N, C-alpha and C positions, 0 to 999 in steps of 0.2 A: 325539091331543093330545100335543104335545111337552113332555117333562119333562127338566130338567137333573138329572144325578146329583149327589150331595153333593160329590163331588170336583170336578166341573166348576164348580159354584156357588162353591166355595171358591176355585178358581183364578181365576175371573172377578173375584171380589171383591178378591182380593189384587192383581191387576194394576191394577184401578181405584184402589185405595188407594195403591199405589206410583206411580201416574201413568205407567204403562208402556202408553201408549195405542196405539202401533203393534203391540205384542204382543197387546193386548186385541182389536184389530181382527182380527188373523189368527186368534186363538183362536175368536172368535164365528163367523167365516166358515168355520172348519173343522168346527164342530159342528152347523151348521144351514144351510139354504138358504131362498130366498124362500117356498117352498110350506109348509114346516113351521116357519118362524121365528115365534115368538110376539111379541106387541106389545112387551113389555119388552126383548127382545133386539134388535129392530129399532131401538128408541129408543137403547139402549146402544151399538149399532154406530155410529149417527149421531153420538153424543157422542164416541166414540173417534176417528172420522175428523176431527172438528173440533178435537181437542185434541192431535193429533200435533205433533211438533216442526216438521215441514215439511208445510204444507197447500197443495194445488193447487186450482185452480178446479174441477176435477172432483170433488174431495172435498166441496166445498160443494154441488155439484149432487147428488151421491149422498146426502149427509146430508139434504138437503131431501126427497128421495124417501123415504128411510128414516123420517123423522119423520112424513110423511104416511101411509106404510104402517102405522106403529105406531098412529097415531090411527084410521086406517080400520079396523084390526083390533080396536081397543078404544076406543070413543068416550068411555069414562070416564077415559082417560089424559090428564089435564090437562098432565102433564110433556111428553108428546109434542106436544100441541097448542101448548104454550108454545114449544118448540123450533122448531116449524114457523112460528109467528108471527114469531119473531125472524129467521129466515132469509128469510121473505117481505119483511120490512122491509129487510133487507140488500140484496136483489135489486131493491127499489124497483119491483116489478111491481104497479101499481095494481089490475089485475084480480084478481090473486092476493090482495092485501090486502083488497079488497072481498069476495072469497069467504070469507076467514077472518073478516072482520067479521060477515058473515051468520051463520056458525057460532056465533060468540061471543054475538051478540045473542039467538039462539035459546036457547042454554044459559042465558043470564042470565034469560030469561023463565021458564024452568023452575024454577031454584033459584039463590039467591045463593051465589057461591063467590068468595072473595077473589082467587084466582089468575086466574079468568076476568075479574074486574073489572080486575085489574092489566094483563092482556093488552089489554083494551079501551082502557084509559087510554093504553097505549103507542101503540096505533094512532091514537088521537085526537091524541096529541102529534105524530106524524109526518105526519098529514094536516092539521095546523094548526087543529084544533077544540078550542081550549084550554078553553072553558067546559064542553064535554062531558067532557073529560079531568078537570077539577076535580070535576065532579059525580060521576064514577065513583070517583075517589079518596076523595071525601067519604063515600061509602057504605061504603068499607073502614074509614075513620076512625070512622064512627058505630057500626060493629060491632066496634070495638077489635081489628081484624085487621091493622093496619099493621105492617110489618117496618121495619128500619132503611133498607132500600132503597126501599120504597114510601112511607115517610114523607118521605124526601128528595125523591122525585119529586113528591109532593103539595105540599110546601112550595115547591119551586122553581117549580111550575106557577102558584102564586098570584101570582108576580111578573109574569106575562104577562097578568093579568086586571085590568080596571078595576072589577070588581064587589066588591072587598074593600078596606076602608080599612086603614091601618097598625095600628090597634089590634086589629082582627080578625086580621090576619096575626100579630101578636105573640102573641095569645092561642093561636092554633093552635101556634105554635112552642113556647110554654111547656108546653102540654098534652101535646104529643107527646114533649117531652124528659123529662117526668115518667115516661113509660112506659119509658124506656130508662136510668133512673138506675143508676149503679154503686153496689153495696152498700158501706157503710163498711168491712165486713170485707174485701172484695176490695181496696179502696184501701189497707188497712193492709199488704197483702202487697208493695206497691210499694217499690222502693229509696228511701231517703231522699235529699233533695237534697244535692248536694255540688258546690261551685263553686270556680273559681280566680279570679284577679284580672281576667283579660280578659273583656270583655263578649262573650258567645257567643249569636248570634242564629240560630235555626233557622227554615227555611222548609219548609212542609209542603204537599205537593201530589202529584197524579198527572199533572201537565201540564208537567213539565220537559222540553219538547221544542218542536217548531215549533207554537207555540200563542200566543195573545194575551199570556199572562202573561210570556213571555220578554222582550217588548219593554218592559215596565214594570219587571220585576225587574232588568234590566241597568242601569237608571238608578242603582241603589244601590251597585253593587259598588266603583267607584272611591272613592266617599266613605267607604264602610265600611273600606276598606283604609287610607285616609289617617287615619281615626279609630281605627285598630287594633281594629276590631270583627271578630271571627271569624264566618265565614259557614258554616253547616252546612245541607246540603240533605237533607231526609228525603223520599225518593222512594217514592210509593205504587204506581207503575206497574210492570208487567212489563218486564223488560229488552228484550224483543223489540219494544217500541213506542218505544224511545229512538232518537234520530237525531243529526244534526250539531249542532243547537241544544243538545241534551243534553250533548254533548261540550264545547261552549263554556262551558256553565254549570259543568261538572265542572272545567274548567281554572281558572275564576274563584273557585270556592268553596274553603274550607279543608278541608272534609270532605264526602263524599257517602255517604249511608247508605241502603241499600235496605230497605224495610219490606214489600214486596209479599207475601213469603212468611211473614211473622210475624203471629201473631194479635194482637188489640188489646192484650191485657195485656202480652205480650212486647214489642210495639212501644213501649208507654208506658215500660217499663223501659229499653229501649234508648235512648230519648230522655233519660231521667234519667241514665243512665250517661255520656252525652255532655256532661253539665254545661251544658245549655242554660238560659240565663237567661230569654230571651224567645222564645216559639214563635209564629211568624206563620202562620196558616192562610190559604191562597190558594184554597180550594175552596168553603167553605160546604157547601151541599147539592147541588152539581152532581155529575154522574155519577162513579162510582168514588171518591167521598169515603169517609173513614173517621172520621166524626165521633165515634164511640164512643171512639176513642183520646183525643180531646181531653177527654172526660168523665172520664178517669182523672186529669186535671190533671198531665201529665208535665213541665210547666215551671211555675215559680212565677208567671210572667206569660204570658198567652196573648192574642193579638191577631188580629182578623180584618181583612184588608186586600185590596182590589183584586179578587180572584177572584169574590167574592160580594157584591153591592152592596145588602145589606139586613142586618137583624138576624138572628141565628140562634136566639135564645131559649135558648142554651146558657149556663147560669150560670157554667160553668167558663171561658168566654171573657170576659176582663176588659174589653177595649177594642175599639172599632170605629173605624177611621180614615176620616174623611170630610172635608168642608170646609164653609164657611159657606153655600155655595150649595145644598148637598145636604140638610142637616138644619138647619132654622131654629131660632132661639132659642125655647125653650119646647116643642120637639118631642122633646127627648131622652128623655122619659118613654115614648115609643113604641118604644124600643130597649132590649133587656136589658143591653147592654154600656154602659160609660162611653164617651162620645163624645170622640174626639180630632179637633180640626179643624185640618187643615194650613193654613199661612198663606195659600195661594192656591188650590191645587187638590189633590185627594186622590191623584192619581198623575201621573206624567210619563213620556212616551214617549222611548225611547232614540234615535229617529230611524230613517229609512229611507234607501234608496239616493238620494244627492243627484244622481246622474247621470240619474235618470229625468226625461225631458223633459215639461214641461207644455205641451201644445199649446194653440192658441187656442180660444176659446169655440166648441164644435162647431156652435152655431146658425148662425154665419156661413157654414159650409160646407154644412150640412144643409138650411137654410131651414125647419127646424122645431125646436121647443124640446124638449130631452130632460131629463126628470126621472129620478132614479135612486136606487136603494137597493141596497147590497151586503150588507145584514144577513142573518142567518139567516132563512129563510122562516118558521121557527117564531115569530119575533118579530112577524110581520105579523098583527095582530089584525083582527077583523071590522070594527071601527070605523075602523081604519087603511085598509083596502081601500075603505070607503065614502068616506072623505075623499079618497083618491087618485082615485077615480072622479069625484067632484065637481070636482076640480081639472082633470082631463082634459076634462070636459064644458065647463067655463068657458074652456078654452084649446083650441079645436078643432085648432090647428096645433101639437100637442104629442104626445109619446110618453113612455112610462115604461119604463125599463130596470131589470130585476131580476136579480140573481145571488146565489145563496146563498153564504155564506162557509163552509158545511159541506156535506159529502156527505149527511149524515143527513136533512136537511130537504127534499131535492129531490123527495121523493115527493108533496109538497103542491102541486106545479106545476099539476096538473090542476084542483085545487080553486080555485086563484088565478084561472086563466083562466075557469072557470065563474062565479066571483063577478063578474068584470068583465063577462062576457057578460050576466049577470042585471041589471047596472047600465047596460046599453046602451052598453058600450064595445067597439068593434070589436077583434077579436083582433090585427090587424096593428099596433095602437097599443101593444101590450104586447110588449116585447123580453125574452124569458126566456133567460138564458145559463146554460150548465152550470157546475158547480163547476170551478175552476182551482186546481190544487195549487201551481204555481209562483208565488211571492210577487210578483215583478216583472210577470209577465203579468197577474196579478190586479189590480195597481195601475194598469196601463196602461188598464184598462177605464174608469177615471175620465176619460180623455181623450175618451170618448164621451158624457159627462154634463155638462150645463150647470149643474144645481143638484141637490143631494141632498135627498131627503125622508126624514126620520127616521121610524123606527117608534115606536109608542106603544101601551100605557103603558111598554113596555120599550125604551128607545132604544139606539142603537148606542154603543159606546165606542171600541173599536179601529178600527172602520170609519169613525168620524167623524174620528179622528186621521189615518187614511189618506187620507180624502177631502180634508181640509185640506192635507195634505202635497202632494197633487196639484192644489191650486188650486181645489178644489170646496167651496164653503160648503154647510152642511147646515141646512135648516130643521127645527127640533125643537119639540116641544110641552112647555111647562113643566108639571111634575108636582106631586105632593103628598107624595112621600117620597123617600128616598135613590135607589132604583132608577130612578124616573121622572124624576129631575132631572139625570141624568148628562150628557145632551146640553146642557142648560141651562148647567151649570157649565163645560163645555168651551168653549162659545161665549162666555160671559162672560170667561173667561180669555184668549181670543184676540181680544177686542174685536170680537165678531160678535153683539152683543146684538140687532141688528135681525132676526136669524134665529131669535130665540126667540119662539114664539107663545104667547099666554096661554091659549087654549082651542081647542076644535074649530073653531069658526067663524073665529077669528083665524088658525088654521093654514091654512085654505083661502084666506082673503082675502090673507094674506101671500104664499102661493105664487103667486097670480095677479099681485099687485102687483110682487113682486121679479123674477118671470120676464119682465116687460115692460121692465125696465131693462137692456137688453143691454150698453150701453156701460159701466155701472157694474159689471156682472158680469164683463165682459171685463177691466176695469182691476183688479178685485179678484183675479181669477184669476192675473194676472201677478205680483202682489205677495204673494199669500197665504202662500206657503211661507216667505218672509223674515219676514213678519209673525208667523207661528207660531213660527219659530225664535227670535224675539226676545220670545216670550211664555213664561209658565210651562208651556205644553204640552210643550215640548221642552228646558226648562232643567234638564238633568241635574244640574249642579253645585248649583244652588240647592235643588232638591228633595232631592237626596241628602244635603246638609248638614243641611237641616231635618229630614229623617227620622232621621238619625243623632242629632241633638240630642233629638228626641222620645224615642227609645229610651233614650238615656243618662239623661234626666230620669226616665223611668219606673223605671229600675233604681235610681237614687239614692233616689227616694221609697220604693220597696219596701224597700231596705236600711235606711233610717231607721226604718221601722216595726218592723223586726226588731231 
């Protein structure tokens, strides 16, 4: 049996704490080999390989083997199993994922373990089985074992399901937030607010890069500068994930502050020291969020906008920005924040490459009709697949093109094809495209699509703006809360109301009816970009000025109360 000396143990611990992972890797490899390496050292070696400054593809492969070795040597090592699951998802090997799924299900039958449930839920997310994901997280919730990370994942997953109403969702939000309250004594340690005359707006996210939020955030910058509003960016992401879009934001803002390496309390104090009047959260509960920072109330006014299209239940977030189409009169009680309704639409896109050519309706060239959705595959619900299968059955001379806008959800492809097969749709009628990183190449895919089919209950937002830019109208289903009405609001603001379906049956019937009007679709395709550019969808000036006015009025009202 292999045993570390006290000196070796201290050395490994010190290297890990100091994040000297290359040295840690060499140290472990020098003191043991495969034959005598215990489980915990195999797992630690895999962690070291993945946290070095420079990681090669071979490091990923070796780490994967090390995590399996660690679990194989000690089946009680949930950490090793967790690491192996995460790498299996990264490699998108469906056979490997299914193997891990079998291991986890067997473990779950033996004894409940929150980490096992979390691993199961992650796999269900990436295989598109949202109801199983929610059920698995709910078991963690019922056992009071949620962490800040698993609670975020649970609440986010509820947005993808039709089995929860807005009141139930709000109740979960409030209940979970009570578990993570910041003590009054801890809040007393914070710096006091200290402001100057200029209005200072902070934006808070881990996605200041090539990401959907970039194209909406950019709509505000010119107006903010004209109105002498200072822009502060609070970046939650590691610097290694930043890119050209990050640099553009850096040039546009007045100050960029990295919070990735600061704990929640210190981050809240940093925001206070920067004299932020209004802090705008762009993440909600999506991955890599730091919602605990917001609970310290680092700014006197805190607002949720754009990144998360639902309530958070966080009492320290004062306002949620929406519009009349998203939250109807009388529904405000289902949201913990006070609702600000923008005059026309809740966000506006900065626009895309105007040189991208919109080709003629592909039906005329193909002699078959192509429906399409470029939303993340994780948004494709079971009911969505049923509706799409019914549409294809009713229009034999049609195909469906699908391409995920994220690498992470491509693992669900096999499940999608199996679902269509079970609904008697031939595989050659489903066109599944790989993820495309280049923005313009991604946008050119719309030249292969005659009409878009939106996902539900979680519709597309960025993808619908993109489709319209490329002359492709998107049929969406009207919903019953903020998140499920996003497509509806976009269509209303672009004068595309006839592409809003009232319910499941209407969605299918409208898809059939609209797809038969080739001449109308062809005419709309040629004019849709200009129509959109003259609508609130891409009116940066109008939206930026309205947003600036909203923030100024919020600050005036706050100051009057003080």
